[in-house]
C-alpha positions as CSV (number, residue, x, y, z in Angstrom):
1,M,144.1,-41.3,341.0
2,S,145.6,-38.3,339.1
3,D,148.4,-36.6,340.9
4,K,147.9,-33.3,339.1
5,T,146.5,-30.3,340.9
6,N,142.7,-30.0,340.8
7,V,141.1,-26.5,340.9
8,L,137.8,-25.4,342.5
9,M,137.2,-21.8,341.4
10,I,134.4,-19.9,343.1
11,N,133.2,-16.8,341.4
12,V,130.7,-14.3,342.9
13,D,128.8,-11.4,341.4
14,H,128.9,-7.8,342.9
15,W,131.2,-8.7,345.8
16,P,133.5,-5.8,346.9
17,G,137.0,-6.6,347.6
18,N,136.9,-5.3,351.2
19,L,133.7,-7.1,352.1
20,L,135.4,-9.7,354.1
21,N,135.9,-9.8,357.8
22,C,139.6,-10.6,357.3
23,A,139.9,-7.5,355.0
24,G,138.7,-5.3,357.9
25,Q,135.0,-5.2,357.4
26,K,134.1,-6.3,360.9
27,G,130.3,-5.9,360.3
28,I,130.1,-9.0,358.0
29,L,130.4,-12.6,358.9
30,T,132.6,-14.5,356.4
31,P,134.2,-17.3,358.5
32,T,134.8,-19.7,355.6
33,L,136.5,-17.1,353.4
34,D,138.5,-15.8,356.4
35,Q,139.8,-19.3,357.0
36,L,140.6,-19.8,353.4
37,A,142.7,-16.6,353.5
38,E,144.3,-17.6,356.7
39,N,145.4,-20.9,355.1
40,G,146.4,-19.3,351.7
41,I,147.1,-15.9,350.2
42,R,144.8,-13.0,349.8
43,F,145.5,-10.2,347.3
44,S,144.5,-6.9,348.8
45,N,145.1,-4.7,345.7
46,F,143.1,-6.6,343.1
47,Y,140.8,-5.0,340.6
48,S,138.3,-5.6,337.8
49,E,139.6,-3.7,334.8
50,C,136.2,-3.3,333.4
51,P,133.7,-3.5,336.3
52,V,130.6,-4.8,334.7
53,C,129.5,-8.4,334.2
54,I,130.2,-9.5,330.6
55,P,133.6,-7.6,330.0
56,A,134.8,-8.6,333.4
57,R,134.0,-12.3,332.9
58,R,135.8,-12.2,329.6
59,C,138.9,-10.9,331.4
60,L,138.6,-13.7,333.8
61,M,138.1,-16.4,331.3
62,T,140.6,-15.3,328.6
63,G,143.4,-13.6,330.5
64,L,142.9,-10.6,328.2
65,S,142.2,-6.9,328.8
66,P,139.1,-5.3,327.4
67,R,141.0,-3.9,324.6
68,S,142.2,-7.3,323.5
69,H,138.9,-9.2,324.0
70,G,136.8,-6.6,322.4
71,D,134.2,-5.4,325.0
72,R,134.5,-2.5,327.4
73,V,130.8,-1.6,327.2
74,Y,128.6,-4.7,328.0
75,Q,127.6,-6.3,324.7
76,D,125.2,-9.0,325.7
77,Q,124.9,-10.5,322.2
78,A,128.6,-10.4,321.3
79,E,130.0,-13.9,320.8
80,F,132.7,-15.1,323.0
81,P,136.1,-14.2,321.4
82,P,137.8,-17.0,319.4
83,V,140.7,-17.4,321.8
84,T,141.8,-20.2,324.2
85,S,139.7,-19.9,327.3
86,L,140.7,-20.8,330.8
87,A,138.6,-23.9,330.6
88,Q,140.0,-24.8,327.2
89,A,143.6,-24.5,328.5
90,F,142.7,-27.0,331.1
91,T,140.9,-29.5,328.8
92,D,143.8,-29.3,326.3
93,S,146.1,-30.3,329.2
94,G,144.0,-33.4,330.0
95,Y,141.7,-32.0,332.7
96,Q,138.0,-32.6,332.9
97,A,136.3,-29.2,333.2
98,Y,132.8,-28.5,334.5
99,A,130.9,-25.3,335.3
100,V,127.8,-24.6,337.4
101,G,125.9,-21.3,337.6
102,K,126.1,-18.0,335.8
103,M,128.3,-17.8,332.7
104,H,127.0,-14.7,330.9
105,V,128.3,-15.6,327.4
106,Y,126.6,-15.5,324.1
107,P,125.2,-17.8,322.7
108,Q,124.2,-18.8,326.3
109,R,124.9,-22.5,325.8
110,N,128.4,-21.9,324.5
111,R,130.5,-24.0,326.9
112,I,133.7,-21.9,326.2
113,G,135.9,-25.0,326.6
114,F,134.1,-26.7,329.5
115,H,133.0,-30.3,329.0
116,D,129.6,-29.4,330.5
117,V,127.8,-26.4,332.0
118,I,124.9,-26.6,334.3
119,L,123.5,-23.1,333.7
120,A,121.7,-20.4,335.7
121,E,121.3,-17.1,333.8
122,E,119.0,-15.0,336.0
123,G,115.9,-15.5,333.8
124,R,117.4,-14.2,330.6
125,Y,114.9,-15.9,328.4
126,E,115.1,-13.2,325.7
127,F,118.2,-14.9,324.3
128,G,116.4,-18.1,323.4
129,I,116.9,-20.6,326.2
130,V,115.4,-21.9,329.4
131,D,118.4,-22.4,331.8
132,D,118.9,-25.5,334.0
133,Y,117.9,-23.7,337.2
134,Q,114.5,-22.8,335.8
135,I,114.1,-26.4,334.4
136,W,114.8,-27.7,337.9
137,L,112.4,-25.2,339.5
138,G,109.7,-26.4,337.0
139,E,110.4,-30.0,338.0
140,Q,109.9,-29.1,341.7
141,G,106.5,-27.5,341.0
142,Y,107.7,-23.9,340.9
143,L,107.0,-23.0,337.3
144,G,107.1,-19.2,336.8
145,Q,107.8,-18.7,340.5
146,E,111.5,-17.6,340.5
147,H,110.8,-13.9,340.4
148,M,107.4,-13.8,342.2
149,H,109.2,-12.1,345.1
150,G,108.8,-8.9,343.0
151,M,112.3,-7.6,343.4
152,S,114.2,-6.5,340.4
153,N,117.6,-7.9,339.3
154,N,119.0,-4.3,339.1
155,T,117.5,-2.5,342.0
156,Y,118.1,-2.4,345.8
157,H,114.6,-3.0,347.3
158,T,114.5,-6.2,349.4
159,R,112.5,-8.8,351.0
160,P,113.2,-12.4,352.2
161,W,113.2,-15.3,349.7
162,H,109.7,-16.6,349.0
163,L,110.2,-20.3,348.1
164,S,111.8,-23.2,350.0
165,E,115.4,-22.9,351.1
166,S,116.4,-25.7,348.8
167,A,115.1,-23.7,345.8
168,H,117.2,-20.6,346.5
169,G,119.7,-20.0,343.7
170,T,122.7,-20.2,346.1
171,N,121.6,-23.7,347.4
172,W,120.8,-24.9,343.9
173,A,124.2,-24.0,342.6
174,T,126.0,-25.5,345.5
175,R,124.1,-28.7,345.3
176,E,124.8,-29.1,341.5
177,M,128.5,-28.6,342.1
178,L,128.5,-31.1,345.0
179,R,127.0,-33.7,342.6
180,T,129.5,-32.8,339.9
181,I,132.4,-33.2,342.2
182,K,131.1,-36.7,343.3
183,R,131.0,-37.7,339.6
184,K,134.7,-37.1,339.0
185,D,136.7,-39.4,336.7
186,P,139.4,-40.5,339.2
187,T,142.0,-40.9,336.5
188,R,142.0,-37.3,335.4
189,P,142.5,-34.0,337.2
190,A,139.5,-31.6,337.4
191,F,138.8,-27.9,336.9
192,Y,135.5,-27.0,338.7
193,Y,134.0,-23.6,338.3
194,I,131.0,-22.5,340.3
195,S,129.6,-19.1,339.6
196,Y,127.1,-17.8,342.1
197,Q,124.6,-15.1,340.9
198,H,124.5,-13.4,344.3
199,P,125.0,-11.0,346.1
200,H,123.9,-9.4,342.9
201,P,120.3,-8.2,343.2
202,P,117.5,-9.2,343.5
203,L,118.2,-8.8,347.2
204,V,116.2,-11.8,348.4
205,P,118.1,-13.6,351.2
206,L,116.9,-16.5,353.2
207,Q,115.1,-15.2,356.3
208,S,117.5,-17.1,358.5
209,Y,120.4,-15.1,357.1
210,F,118.5,-11.8,357.0
211,D,118.0,-12.4,360.7
212,M,121.7,-12.5,361.3
213,Y,122.0,-8.8,360.8
214,R,120.3,-5.9,362.5
215,E,119.7,-2.6,360.7
216,D,121.0,-0.5,363.5
217,K,124.3,-2.4,363.4
218,I,124.8,-2.0,359.6
219,D,127.4,0.6,358.8
220,D,126.3,3.9,357.2
221,P,127.4,4.7,353.7
222,I,130.4,7.1,353.3
223,C,130.6,10.2,351.0
224,G,133.6,12.0,349.6
225,N,134.0,15.7,349.4
226,W,134.0,15.5,345.6
227,V,130.4,14.4,345.1
228,D,128.9,17.6,343.7
229,D,126.1,18.7,341.3
230,S,128.2,18.5,338.1
231,C,126.6,16.6,335.2
232,I,128.7,13.6,335.6
233,M,128.2,13.2,339.3
234,R,124.5,13.7,338.9
235,V,124.6,10.9,336.2
236,M,126.7,8.6,338.4
237,T,124.6,9.1,341.6
238,E,121.2,8.9,339.8
239,A,120.5,5.2,340.5
240,A,120.9,5.7,344.2
241,T,118.6,8.7,344.7
242,P,115.2,7.0,345.1
243,Y,116.2,5.1,348.3
244,S,115.3,6.3,351.8
245,Y,117.7,5.9,354.7
246,K,115.6,2.9,355.9
247,E,115.8,1.3,352.5
248,I,119.5,1.7,352.3
249,K,120.0,0.1,355.7
250,M,117.7,-2.8,354.6
251,A,119.5,-3.2,351.3
252,K,122.9,-3.4,353.0
253,R,121.5,-5.9,355.5
254,A,120.2,-8.1,352.7
255,F,123.4,-7.8,350.7
256,Y,125.5,-8.9,353.8
257,A,123.0,-11.8,354.3
258,L,123.3,-13.0,350.8
259,S,127.1,-12.9,351.1
260,T,127.2,-14.9,354.4
261,H,124.9,-17.4,352.8
262,I,127.4,-18.0,350.1
263,D,130.2,-18.2,352.6
264,H,128.5,-20.9,354.5
265,Q,127.6,-22.9,351.3
266,I,131.3,-22.9,350.4
267,R,131.9,-25.0,353.4
268,L,129.8,-27.8,351.8
269,L,132.1,-27.6,348.7
270,I,135.2,-28.0,350.8
271,G,133.6,-30.8,352.9
272,T,132.8,-32.7,349.7
273,L,136.3,-32.3,348.4
274,R,137.5,-33.8,351.7
275,E,135.1,-36.7,351.6
276,E,136.1,-37.5,348.1
277,G,139.8,-37.5,349.0
278,L,140.5,-34.5,346.9
279,I,141.2,-31.7,349.5
280,D,144.9,-32.2,349.7
281,N,145.4,-31.9,346.0
282,T,143.0,-29.0,345.2
283,L,143.7,-25.3,344.7
284,I,140.7,-23.3,345.9
285,V,140.3,-19.9,344.2
286,F,137.8,-17.2,345.3
287,T,137.1,-14.1,343.2
288,G,134.4,-12.0,341.7
289,D,133.6,-10.0,338.5
290,H,133.3,-6.6,340.2
291,G,132.0,-5.0,343.4
292,D,129.1,-2.9,344.4
293,M,129.1,0.7,345.7
294,L,126.4,-0.1,348.2
295,F,125.5,3.6,348.5
296,D,129.0,4.8,349.2
297,H,129.5,8.3,347.6
298,K,125.7,8.3,346.9
299,M,126.1,5.4,344.3
300,V,125.0,1.8,343.8
301,A,126.1,-1.1,341.7
302,K,129.1,-1.1,339.4
303,R,130.5,0.7,336.3
304,S,132.8,3.0,338.2
305,F,136.4,2.8,339.4
306,Y,135.9,3.7,343.1
307,E,137.0,1.0,345.5
308,G,133.6,-0.4,346.2
309,S,132.9,-1.1,342.6
310,A,136.4,-1.9,341.0
311,K,138.3,-3.6,343.8
312,I,137.4,-7.3,344.1
313,P,138.5,-10.3,346.3
314,F,141.2,-12.8,345.1
315,I,142.1,-15.6,347.5
316,L,144.2,-18.7,346.7
317,S,144.0,-21.4,349.3
318,G,144.8,-25.1,349.9
319,K,147.8,-27.3,350.1
320,P,149.0,-26.4,346.6
321,V,149.8,-22.9,347.8
322,A,151.0,-24.0,351.3
323,D,154.2,-22.0,350.9
324,Y,152.1,-18.7,351.0
325,C,150.0,-19.7,354.0
326,G,148.6,-16.6,355.8
327,Q,150.1,-14.0,353.5
328,V,148.5,-10.8,352.3
329,D,150.0,-9.6,349.0
330,N,149.5,-6.0,348.1
331,Q,150.9,-6.1,344.6
332,L,148.6,-4.8,341.9
333,G,146.5,-7.4,340.1
334,T,143.6,-7.6,337.7
335,L,141.1,-10.2,336.6
336,A,143.2,-10.9,333.5
337,D,145.9,-12.2,335.9
338,V,143.7,-15.0,337.3
339,M,144.0,-17.3,334.3
340,P,147.9,-17.2,334.1
341,T,148.2,-17.4,337.9
342,V,146.1,-20.5,338.2
343,L,147.5,-22.2,335.2
344,D,151.1,-21.5,336.3
345,I,150.4,-23.1,339.8
346,C,149.0,-26.2,338.0
347,G,151.8,-26.4,335.6
348,V,149.6,-25.9,332.6
349,K,151.1,-24.1,329.6
350,L,149.9,-20.5,329.2
351,P,148.3,-19.6,325.9
352,N,150.1,-17.2,323.6
353,G,149.1,-13.6,323.6
354,I,147.4,-13.2,327.0
355,D,147.7,-9.9,328.8
356,G,147.6,-11.2,332.4
357,I,150.6,-12.2,334.4
358,P,151.2,-15.1,336.9
359,L,151.1,-13.2,340.2
360,L,152.9,-15.9,342.2
361,K,155.8,-16.5,339.7
362,K,159.0,-15.8,341.5
363,R,161.1,-13.1,340.0
364,G,158.4,-12.6,337.4
365,K,156.9,-9.5,335.9
366,K,154.9,-7.2,338.1
367,H,152.4,-4.5,337.2
368,D,153.8,-1.0,337.8
369,V,150.4,0.4,336.9
370,I,147.0,-1.1,336.0
371,Y,144.6,0.5,333.6
372,G,140.8,0.4,333.7
373,E,138.1,1.4,331.2
374,I,134.4,1.2,330.9
375,G,131.8,2.7,328.6
376,E,131.9,4.9,325.6
377,D,128.9,7.2,326.4
378,I,128.4,10.0,328.8
379,K,129.4,7.7,331.7
380,A,132.6,6.7,330.1
381,T,135.4,6.4,332.7
382,R,139.0,5.6,332.6
383,M,141.4,4.8,335.5
384,I,145.1,4.5,336.1
385,H,146.5,3.0,339.4
386,D,150.1,2.8,340.5
387,G,149.5,0.9,343.8
388,R,149.1,4.0,346.0
389,Y,147.7,6.7,343.8
390,K,144.6,6.2,341.7
391,L,143.6,8.7,338.9
392,I,140.0,8.5,337.6
393,Y,139.1,10.4,334.5
394,Y,135.6,11.4,333.2
395,P,135.7,12.9,329.6
396,C,132.2,14.3,330.3
397,G,133.2,17.7,331.5
398,N,136.9,16.8,331.5
399,V,136.8,15.8,335.2
400,F,139.8,14.4,337.0
401,Q,139.8,12.8,340.5
402,M,142.9,11.4,342.3
403,F,143.1,9.6,345.5
404,D,146.0,8.7,347.8
405,L,144.8,5.2,348.9
406,E,147.5,4.9,351.5
407,D,146.3,8.0,353.4
408,D,142.7,8.0,352.2
409,P,141.6,4.3,351.6
410,K,137.9,5.4,351.6
411,E,138.5,8.0,348.8
412,L,137.0,10.8,350.8
413,K,139.3,13.5,349.4
414,N,139.9,14.4,345.8
415,I,143.5,15.6,345.5
416,A,143.7,15.9,341.7
417,N,143.7,19.7,341.8
418,T,146.1,20.3,344.8
419,L,149.4,21.9,343.9
420,E,151.5,19.6,346.1
421,E,150.3,16.6,344.1
422,K,150.6,18.2,340.6
423,S,153.6,16.1,339.6
424,K,151.9,12.8,340.6
425,R,148.7,13.8,338.7
426,D,150.8,14.8,335.6
427,E,152.6,11.4,335.7
428,L,149.4,9.4,336.0
429,E,147.7,11.5,333.4
430,R,150.5,10.7,331.0
431,R,150.3,7.0,331.7
432,L,146.6,7.1,331.3
433,I,146.9,8.8,327.9
434,E,149.4,6.0,326.8
435,H,146.6,3.5,327.1
436,L,143.9,5.3,325.2
437,Y,142.8,4.0,321.8
438,G,139.9,4.1,319.3
439,S,137.2,6.8,320.0
440,D,139.0,7.8,323.2
441,L,141.6,9.6,321.2
442,E,138.9,12.2,320.3
443,W,139.2,13.4,324.0
444,L,142.8,14.6,323.2
445,D,144.0,18.0,321.8
446,G,147.7,18.6,321.4
447,G,148.4,15.6,323.6
448,K,146.3,16.9,326.5
449,L,143.0,15.5,327.7
450,I,140.1,17.9,327.0
451,G,137.2,15.4,327.0
452,F,133.9,16.8,325.8
453,P,131.5,19.4,327.1
454,A,129.0,18.3,329.7
455,P,125.4,18.4,328.4
456,D,122.6,19.7,330.6
457,Y,121.7,17.0,333.0
458,Q,118.5,15.2,332.2
459,R,117.2,12.4,334.5
460,T,117.1,9.0,332.8
461,A,113.6,7.6,332.3
462,N,113.0,4.2,334.1
463,Y,109.7,2.9,332.6
464,N,111.0,-0.7,332.6
465,F,111.9,-0.7,336.3
466,H,115.5,-1.5,335.6
467,N,114.9,-4.7,333.7
468,Q,112.3,-6.0,336.1
469,R,111.4,-9.7,335.6
470,G,107.8,-10.8,335.4
471,Y,105.9,-14.1,335.3
472,H,108.3,-16.6,333.8
473,W,105.9,-19.2,332.5
474,P,105.5,-19.9,329.7
475,P,108.9,-18.5,328.8
476,P,108.5,-14.9,327.5
477,R,109.7,-13.9,324.1
């Protein structure tokens, strides 16, 4: 048996950092993750530096910032950058590396350093492949049935899952990873990566999990005093406007249900590690690509730097981090830090040129600020965060927002224009400007941010129902 540290990394999609019972969200059931945090270390100030799927996953898998890996927009046909990935770093060090679930790389069958990938890509046939989940569904007699629930992958209407429990994407991914763990070469350490597609829409939980939550017990969305009728706020809140109060409550209920389902399935992963004699020598990592606004501040989904969208969970657990048992660490961290942190714990050499830092390295470098960027269009947003104060900048209309997250963790009050906070805003604005590059420099005049004039607001047409899937057999072109 190998005596090196194994790794089980669990990645989720759209999971806000505070959507854990142990993080204070008492309305959700996350007993497995709470126990992992209790027996490990949870980072409470951890962020996605580009909160949308592809750029965020590049940060996770390369240890690089969006500026370094080349995507701050969401380029779904941009090839994975030619750098050493997290998986490649492990395989170069003698590990076996396997992935199950959503990868979101291009080309879709690029293994980015893994020995094998059992793939689920949410029905993205347009890029030329049928993924392994859909092949399995076909073998079970469910050809073309995956999306017959009628819910979109990018909207917040909901209904219970329509096929058997075993055919749900969460169950399928878990089962494939269980089989992978049991097929381990006992002479080599392993890096296992399971990437669940939920709680990302479509919001189609199993009925049994939907029934765990009652709409009248689901918390209402919050709204800050800064949500106004400016062009940028109308653009940012546009996607949430079609939903009634009842639909909002149902959407959050379904979202919580999908999350608890994943939490319970993780128990099977841990149980299999135990049964295979691996549990004492395995680092368990839980994180996500970004969060979801879930109707807070009249917004849904990601692509913003408010807490619901940009803050994500990061938990390290297991015997390899026993010295940190029960700790909550509030140092700043980002997805680019996952790779060096995990490699450092496992004693694997860090690739040259990465931007992230090992967060558990004693007397190591710490972030004094973190920078976030997303988009280059009317929704372009930049963020600087010093651990207490967060400055968000929209060049459209030259809009500044600043929040004191110690006194106002729900971001209800914008203090960017208050006289008593002027020095802090000036300091953060200066630090933000230091990070700008490329076309962002056009927002400056004489070293000051001026952005660009806000256009007249025009509602975005939605003829394709936000990328609604249809009948998936035969595979559409």
